[in-house]
C-alpha positions as CSV (number, residue, x, y, z in Angstrom):
1,M,109.3,145.0,51.7
2,V,108.5,144.0,55.0
3,S,110.4,145.8,57.5
4,G,112.9,144.0,60.2
5,K,110.7,145.2,62.8
6,A,107.5,143.6,60.7
7,N,109.5,140.6,60.7
8,S,110.6,140.2,64.2
9,S,106.7,141.2,65.2
10,S,105.5,138.2,63.1
11,S,108.4,135.9,63.9
12,G,107.4,136.5,67.7
13,R,103.7,136.0,66.9
14,T,104.6,132.6,65.1
15,A,106.5,131.7,67.9
16,G,103.9,132.3,70.6
17,E,101.1,130.1,68.3
18,D,104.1,127.5,68.3
19,R,104.0,127.4,71.9
20,R,100.5,127.3,72.2
21,S,99.8,124.5,69.8
22,G,103.2,122.3,70.8
23,G,101.6,121.9,73.8
24,R,104.3,121.4,76.9
25,R,107.5,121.6,77.0
26,E,109.5,118.2,77.6
27,K,110.9,117.6,80.6
28,R,114.5,117.7,80.8
29,A,115.4,113.5,81.5
30,K,117.0,113.3,84.8
31,P,120.1,111.6,85.1
32,P,121.1,107.6,86.0
33,L,121.3,106.7,89.6
34,T,124.4,106.3,91.3
35,E,124.9,104.1,94.6
36,T,125.5,108.0,96.5
37,K,122.6,109.2,94.7
38,L,120.4,106.2,95.7
39,R,121.2,106.3,99.3
40,D,120.2,110.2,99.1
41,L,116.9,109.2,98.1
42,A,116.5,106.8,100.4
43,L,117.2,109.0,103.3
44,H,114.8,111.8,102.1
45,Y,111.7,109.0,101.7
46,A,112.6,107.7,105.2
47,A,112.9,111.1,106.8
48,R,109.6,112.0,105.0
49,F,107.7,109.5,105.5
50,A,106.6,106.5,108.1
51,S,107.9,103.1,106.6
52,T,108.7,99.4,106.3
53,G,112.0,98.3,105.3
54,A,109.8,96.5,102.5
55,R,108.3,99.6,101.4
56,L,111.7,101.5,101.2
57,E,112.7,98.8,99.1
58,G,110.4,99.0,96.8
59,Y,110.6,102.8,96.1
60,L,114.1,102.5,95.3
61,V,113.6,99.6,92.9
62,R,111.1,101.8,91.6
63,K,113.6,104.8,90.8
64,I,116.0,102.7,89.3
65,R,113.0,101.4,86.9
66,E,112.6,105.0,86.3
67,R,115.7,106.6,85.9
68,G,118.2,103.5,85.5
69,L,122.0,103.0,87.0
70,A,125.1,104.9,85.8
71,E,127.7,103.6,84.4
72,D,131.5,103.4,85.9
73,A,134.2,105.1,84.1
74,D,134.7,101.9,82.2
75,G,131.3,101.8,80.7
76,R,130.0,99.0,83.3
77,T,126.5,99.7,84.7
78,V,127.0,100.1,88.5
79,E,125.9,97.2,91.0
80,V,123.6,99.0,93.7
81,D,122.9,96.1,96.8
82,I,119.6,97.6,97.3
83,P,118.7,95.2,100.3
84,A,121.8,96.1,101.9
85,L,121.5,99.6,101.5
86,V,117.8,99.2,103.2
87,A,119.2,96.9,106.5
88,R,121.3,99.7,107.0
89,L,119.0,102.1,107.6
90,V,117.0,99.6,109.4
91,E,120.1,99.1,111.1
92,L,120.6,103.5,112.0
93,G,116.9,103.3,113.3
94,Y,115.6,105.5,110.3
95,V,113.4,102.7,109.3
96,D,111.3,100.7,112.1
97,D,108.9,98.2,110.8
98,D,107.6,98.1,114.8
99,A,107.4,101.0,115.0
100,Y,105.3,101.0,112.1
101,A,103.2,98.8,112.5
102,R,102.4,100.3,116.1
103,M,101.6,103.7,114.4
104,R,99.4,101.9,111.9
105,A,97.9,99.4,114.0
106,R,96.6,102.6,116.9
107,D,95.8,104.8,114.3
108,L,93.1,102.5,112.4
109,G,91.8,101.1,115.4
110,A,91.0,104.8,116.7
111,R,89.3,105.5,113.1
112,G,87.2,102.8,114.1
113,Y,89.3,99.6,112.2
114,G,88.5,96.4,113.3
115,A,91.5,93.5,113.2
116,R,91.4,92.2,110.1
117,R,91.9,95.6,108.1
118,V,94.8,96.4,111.0
119,E,96.6,93.0,109.4
120,E,95.8,93.3,105.8
121,T,97.5,97.2,106.2
122,L,100.4,95.8,107.4
123,R,100.8,92.7,105.4
124,H,100.5,95.0,102.6
125,A,103.2,96.9,103.7
126,G,105.4,94.4,104.1
127,V,105.6,93.6,108.1
128,G,107.0,90.8,109.1
129,E,104.0,88.0,110.7
130,R,106.1,88.3,113.9
131,I,105.2,91.9,114.1
132,R,101.6,92.0,112.6
133,Q,100.8,89.3,115.7
134,A,102.1,91.7,118.0
135,H,100.4,94.8,117.0
136,A,96.7,92.8,116.5
137,P,94.3,94.7,118.6
138,G,93.6,92.3,121.7
139,E,89.0,91.4,122.1
140,A,88.5,94.8,124.1
141,A,90.1,97.3,121.5
142,G,88.1,95.0,119.0
143,R,84.8,95.7,120.5
144,R,85.9,99.7,120.7
145,A,86.5,99.6,117.5
146,A,83.4,98.2,116.1
147,A,81.7,100.6,118.6
148,L,83.5,103.4,117.4
149,M,82.7,102.3,113.8
150,A,79.1,101.7,114.4
151,R,78.9,105.0,115.9
152,K,80.1,106.6,113.1
153,K,77.9,105.3,110.6
154,R,75.4,105.6,113.1
155,L,74.6,101.7,113.3
156,G,72.3,99.5,115.8
157,P,72.0,101.4,119.0
158,F,74.0,105.0,117.4
159,G,71.7,105.0,114.6
160,G,67.7,105.9,114.2
161,D,64.7,104.3,115.2
162,A,64.0,101.5,112.9
163,E,61.1,100.2,115.0
164,G,58.9,101.8,112.5
165,L,60.0,100.1,109.7
166,D,58.1,97.3,108.0
167,P,60.1,93.9,108.4
168,L,61.6,93.5,105.0
169,A,62.9,97.1,105.1
170,R,64.1,96.3,108.9
171,R,65.9,92.9,107.3
172,K,67.7,94.9,104.8
173,A,68.7,98.1,106.6
174,H,70.3,95.5,109.2
175,E,72.0,93.1,106.5
176,K,73.6,96.9,105.2
177,A,75.0,97.8,108.5
178,V,76.5,94.0,109.0
179,A,77.9,94.8,105.5
180,A,79.5,97.8,106.4
181,M,81.0,96.4,109.3
182,L,82.9,93.7,108.4
183,R,84.1,95.6,105.2
184,A,85.3,97.7,107.9
185,G,87.7,94.6,109.0
186,H,85.4,93.4,112.0
187,Q,84.8,89.8,113.4
188,Y,81.4,88.7,112.7
189,E,80.9,87.8,116.4
190,H,81.3,91.8,117.7
191,V,79.6,93.0,114.7
192,K,76.5,90.8,115.7
193,A,77.0,92.1,119.6
194,V,76.8,95.8,118.7
195,L,74.2,95.8,116.6
196,A,71.7,93.7,119.0
197,A,72.4,95.9,121.8
198,R,69.8,97.8,122.8
199,D,71.6,101.1,123.4
200,P,74.9,103.1,123.4
201,D,75.6,102.0,127.5
202,A,74.9,98.5,126.5
203,V,77.8,99.1,124.1
204,E,80.3,100.4,126.6
205,E,79.3,97.5,129.5
206,W,79.7,95.4,126.7
207,I,83.2,97.1,125.8
208,A,84.2,97.1,130.0
209,E,83.4,93.4,130.3
210,A,86.6,92.6,127.9
211,Q,88.9,96.1,129.1
212,E,88.2,93.8,133.0
213,A,88.6,90.4,131.5
214,E,92.2,91.9,130.2
215,G,93.4,93.9,133.1
216,T,93.5,97.0,131.0
217,D,91.5,100.4,129.9
218,E,93.4,100.8,126.8
219,Q,91.2,102.7,123.9
220,W,94.3,100.1,121.3
């Protein structure tokens, strides 16, 4: 005859084994979204992340796809005008495509990325063409970003001495440097100028020429 205590112990071990063998406990499904909850999610997202209207709209659509929309008292699915909700947040200043574009353009330039990378990043974030053009780097900023990338990757005048390499190795090293700069979004003319410079001072002179022509000393 098995005692109650033994039964309890056996039962406890079985439950533990079930927990170990059964894997993770299933998460409770979140309830469908109401218009109020969607608005709260939108405000929370805008407060946490620098965003564009397009990115916020995509986030809300994704949440609806994951959780669905609630039903009203008559059993009909609640309709939510997502573009109107996003437009309201834009109107209130919680979402600002222009500010986002300015921030991202400066950040990418400061990291050594060129105009093409800036354009691609802003377009992917849903920034309109007019704003993208307004925040495209000028000639001087493009030159400085190219110099920054060459310095980071130790290319051209910022790298080691290639004079000791045989012609084939030197050509391959140059081709690799050109490819790296182009991937970073720089104009081919800028890539050629930086890699052909005799030393870092020559690169600074090249940047200063553009700054003087533009009448600016901005870094980006």
